[in-house]
N, C-alpha and C positions, 0 to 999 in steps of 0.2 A: 246713610248720607242725609244731612239736613236739607231743608228746602232751599231752592235757589234764591229765594227772597231774603234769606238770612244774611247777616253781616258776620265778618270775622275780624279779628284784631291781632296786630303785632305790637309788642310793647317793649320799651327800653327805658331804664332809669335815666333821669336827667336831673339837673340842679334844682328844678322846681317841683320835682315829683316824678312823674312818669310821662314819657312821650308815647302817644298811642296813634297807630295808623289803622283806621277802620276801612275795610274794603269788602266788596262782594265776592262770593265764590268764583264769579266770572265777570268779565267786563273791566272797565277802567275807572269806575267810580271809587274815589279814595277820599277819606276825610282825616285830616291831621288835627290833633288836639293835645294839649298838655293838661294833665289833671293832677291834683295834689296827692291823691290816694289811689292805691291799686284797686280798691273796692269800687272806685268811681268808673274804672274801665268795665268791670263786670256788670255794673248797674247802669251803664251808659244807655242813652235812648236807642242806640243801635242794637242793644241786647246781643252782643256777639256770641254766636254759638260755640266758637272756639277762640281761645286767647292763647297766643304763643308769646311767652315772655322770657326775656334774657335775665333770668335769676335762678339760682339753685333751688330746686324743689326736691324734697326727700332728704332728710338729714340723719345720717346714721348715728347711733349712740357711740360707736367706736369706729376708728379709722385704722385700716391695716397698712402694711408696708407699701402697697401700690396705690393708696389713696382711694377716693370714691370712684366707683366704676365708670361713670360717664367721662370724667376727665381722662382717665386712663385709656378709654376707648377712642376718644377723638383726637388726642394730641398727635399721634403718628400721622394723621391725615392732613394736618395743617402746616407742616413744614416750618418755615420761619415764623409763621403766625401763631404757633402753639403757645407762645408766651402770653397770649391773651386769655388762656384758659387757667384761671386761678384754682389752686387747690382748696377744696372746701373742707373745713375742720369738723369735728364732731358737734352734735346738736348743742351740748352744754357750752361750747365756746361761742356759738352764735348768739346765745342768750345771756352771755356774761355782761356785767355792768360796765366794764371798761377793758382797754386793751391788755393790761397786765393780767386781769382775771381771765380774759379769753385765752391768753397764752398758757396760763396755769391749767385751765380746763382742757385745752387741747393736748398739752403734754401728758396729762393724766389719762386721757382716753384715746391715745394713739400708740401704735406699736409698729416701728420704733417711735419713741416720743418725738413729736413734731410741733413746732409753734405755729401761730397764725400769721399770715402775711398782713402787713399794714393795708395793702390794697383791698384784700378781702374783708378785713374788719371794717373798712370804711363803708362797705355796702351791707353790713350786717343788719342795720335797721330795716332796709328794704327786704332782706331775706326773711326777717321776723314778720314783717307785714304780710307777705304772701303766705308764709307758713301758717300764721295764725288764722288767716282767712280760710285757707283750705281745710284746716282742722275744725273750724267752726261750722263749715258747710260741706259735708262729705260729697254732695252732688257735684261740687265744683271740680273735683279731681277728674271728672269726665269732660270738662270744658277747658281746663287750664293746663298747658303743657310747657315744660322747660325747653328752651331752645338756646342756641348760641349764634350770634351774627356771623362769626367767621366760618362756622360749619354751614350756616345757611348759604354764604357766598361760595364756599367749596362746592355745595350742591348746584348752585346756579352756574358755576364755572366749569361744569362738566366733570365734577369730582376731582378738581385740581386745586391745590392751595394757591391763594393769591400771591402774586410776586411783589406787591407793594403793600407797605403797612398803612394803616388808617391814621396813625399818629406817629410823630417823631419827637422825642423829648416832651411828651405830654401835650404837644400842640398838633392841631389838625394838619395833615400832610396832603396837599392838594392832588398830587398824582394818584395817591391811594384812594382819595375820595372820588376822583374822576373815574377810576377803574370800577369802583363799586356802583356808582351812578349808571355807568354803561351797562352793567349786568342787570340792574333793576329795570331800566327801560327795555332792554332786550327781552326781559321776562314779561313785558306787557304793561308795566306801570306808566302812567302818563308823564311825559317830560315836564309838564308844567308843575307837577307835584315833586318829582325827583329833583328838579333843578331850582325849585322855588325856595323862598326864604323860610327858615325854620320858625315855628310858632314861638311867641315870647316865652322864655323860660327853658328853652331847649337849644342845643347846638346843632350844627349841620350834621355832625357825626351821629348824634342821637336819632335824628330823623331817618338817616340812611339805615341805621341799625333797626329801627322800628319797622321800616318798610321791608327789610329783609326778613324780619321775624313774621310779618304779615304774609309774605309769600310762602313761608313754611306753614302757617296756619291754613293757607289755601291747599297746600299739599296734604296736610292732615285731613282736611275736609274731604278731599278727593280719594283718600286711602292710598296715596302714593308716597308714603313716608315710612321710615323705620326708626326704631329706638337704638341708641348707643348707651349701654350694651343691649344686646338682644338675646334673651328677654330682659326687661328691666328688673332691677331689684325693688325692694319695698323697705320703707323705714318702719319704726315701731308704731306709727299711726296709719300705716297702710298706704302712704303716699308713694307713688312710683319714683324710682331713682334712675332717671334716664334723660338724655338730651336727644331731641327728635329732629330729624332732617330728611 
């Protein structure tokens, strides 16, 4: 376990880069910030010992019939919220120059052949950003963990899928946000942070998700977390293929 003085971080992608929630392993001190690059989180003044980020980590060269292991493992737990779990294509599709090339790469390296969803391709630059950083510094794979906000809220909700969506027709849905905020405050986060305005460049939903990821970082730090699947797989670069909660 890292020393009590260390910081942890939960991170979610947002329109201006990355929404980061820094918190201590215990207590209610929380700092919210939007940074342009994922590397800025790792190199932040808080020097987070653990970074829990909502982005796919570990990209297989080929995808089988059931997809990547983490998505397959967590979808049954999330009920109606499982649509938030995007199917991750093979590595070559993530690094393709455009959507057409990504679909061609995915079709060539999946069995049965499967294209890339537009939603997933939209976050491909962020996936590449994290992947490149972890491959350039192998020590980071012991600090950076893939998480998923809906699985985090499943954990915070007593391992029950949430009844309300976060968004409806791509717009924030207030009953769903209120439910998630109540779970964050019940887990000990200060109401002033949970209910406060989002930093410039991030939406309310981005902050809520970053805070949920931060609470999973706290569980990782305390050794009260498990990978999905268990044990994790590994990609060709040795990066773990698992979502943690």
